[in-house]
N, C-alpha and C positions, 0 to 999 in steps of 0.2 A: 547837839543836834543828833537826834538818834538816825540808825542806817536806814529805817523806813524813809525818815523826812529828807536823808541825801538821796534817796532814789527818786523821790518828787520832784529834790529842788536842781539834779544834776541834768545836765545838758552837754552835747559835746561841744567843745569849742576850739577853734585852730587857730586865733589868733592871739598872739599873747603879749604882754606890756613885759618892757626891759627893767624887771624888779626882781631883784634877787630874793631868793627863799631866804628866810631868816634863820637864825641858828637853832630855834626850840624848834620851827617846823621841821627842821632836816633832822633833828634827834625825834622826835614823833616818828616820821616818815621812814626811819631806817630802824627804829625798834619795832616798826611793823611791818615793815620787810623782815626782818630777822625771825618774828613770829611765825608770819605766813612760812616761812621757808622749815622754819622748823614743826611744823603740821604737816605740809604736803609735802615736803623732801624734794622741793622743787629747788633752783639758784635763782631767785627773784634780786632783782639789783635795782639800787637807786644810782641814775647817773646825773650828774649834775653841771651844770655852766661848761656843756657842751653845743655846742650851736652846729658842726658838720651834720649832723645826721639831719636835718631841716633843711640846709642850705642848696640841695642839688635842682633838680628839673622835676624829679620824681615829688619831692616835695612842693614843687610851686604848683604842679600842678592838682595834687591835692588841696589847695588854698592855703599851704599851714604858711605863719610868718611868727616869727620871734621864739619860738620852741628854742630852749636852752635845756630842759630837763626833760629825763625821761625814765619811766620804770623802762629796764630789759628783762622780758619773759623768757627764763631760760631755764631749761630741761632736759632730763634724758630723752631723747628721741625714742619716739613709740609711738602705735596706735593712738594711746588714750591722752597725749600732750599738749592735743591745743583745747581739749575740753578740759582738762587741769587746767592750763595758765589760766583759760577763760571764768574758770569758777575763781580764782585767789588771784588772779588782776585786778577782778571787779571788785573784792574784798578792800585792794589796795585804793581804787577808783574810789569808794564808797568813802573810806577813811580820808583819801585828801578832799573830797566833797565837805564832807565834816568839819576840813579845817579853812572852809573858803577858799579853799583851792578849785583850778579847774581841768581838767583832761578830756582826751579823746584818745580813744584806741585806733590803732595804727599797722597794718599789716603789709605792706605794700608802699605807698606813698613816702619812703622814707629811706635813706643809705646807711650802710652798715658801716659805723665804723670802728674796728675788730679791737683797735685799742682804749674803748670807752666803757668796756664787760669781758668777763670772764667766761670762758666757757671749758667745760674741763672734759676729759674724757668721755664721747660718748654723747655731748652736750647738743644742743642747737639753739640757736635763738629764733622762737615762734613770732613774736612780736615784742612793739613795745607800746606804751603809753604816753601819750604828749602829758607834760605835766608844766605848772604854775599859775600866775596872776593873768586869768583872761581879759583881753579886753572889753567882751560881754558873759554872759552868763549865758549865754548859746539860750537855741530855740529849744518846744519839744520836736519829737518827731512822730509823724503818722502815723498809726498803728493801725495793724488788720482787728476785724471783731474778735471778741475774746471765743466765740464759737468755732472760728477757723483752726484757734489753736489749743483747744482744751475739749476733749469729749468726758464724759462721767456715764457709769453705770446707775443712773438714777440723776436725782435732782443735786446741784452742787450746794455742799454743805460750805457754812459763811468762810471757814478758815483756807479750802479751798479756793474760792472765788476773790479769797484776799490776796491769794499766793499769785492766781492768775493777774491779778491787776497789778504787782508789782513786775510781773513777766511784762506785761505791755511796753510798762516805762526802761526793757530792760535794752540797751545800745545792741545794734546787729549789722553786721557787714551790708554796706547800702542798703540797710531798712527793710531788709529780707524775710525776719522771722520765718527761718523754715526750722518751724520745730513743731511737735506734738506732745502735750503735757494730756496725761489717761489715768484718772481715776476710777481705781477697782471696789468693787464692792466691799473687801476686805477693809477699804480703808487708806489702801498703797499706793502710791503713786509712780508712774511710769514716766520717762521723760525721753523719747529719740531727736536726734537730729535729722533732716531732711537730707537731698542730697543740692550740696550749692555750696559755692566758693565759702571756705571757712565757716561753714555750719557750727562743727563740732565745737569752734572755740565757742560759735552764738550761743548754743546749750550750754558751756557749762557758766556762761555770766549770768542766763536765763535760770539755772536751776538755782544758782545763790540768790538772785532776784525774787523767787518763791520762795526760799527757805526764809528769807528774810519775813516776807509777808506774810505767809501760812503759820510759820510757828514750828521749830524743830519738831516739839513736842507732843504737834496732832496728827504727823504721820512718819509712815517709812517709805522711802527707796526702793524698785525693786528692779 
């Protein structure tokens, strides 16, 4: 499964089977976490066989059940942390989807189990991503029209439209889609987050989707 195929197939899943991750799945996921950390400078971590984070009242409010594994999205505290963990966390989400696993981004409706992950000096846990074998494959989310999320100085080229089609499939907090992608006349692209809860994390996720759909060789970020 390619990343674009994973984008199209992946939906948020909150209910998980009591089915442990296989040794080969764990090895592949850990290798991907290590690769993301090397490239990003973040401290992303795979937490396994740890149900406590999703046993409390907040998890029940979020309608989670059976979550035993998750990615802990950790990095140096700073104004860009949310966007960075959104971008690199979505790479992990798509890698998991390509393996036949299911995921869900979780920012609030979980309990922090501090013994389950490591925080180095100056680091913080920004969010987690539930991970495992879903009871179902989830359902597609509703999306705003592309015209509300993108603007261009002239007609949209095919690569830009393909990038935005991938953006429309990006998960966002409470499905808010608070961002705008702009194509300049010189072919460069800018992306800004709106004023909303976790909008910067959503922007990082959406930018990763845009790169997959548009092809990084076709444009430059500004």
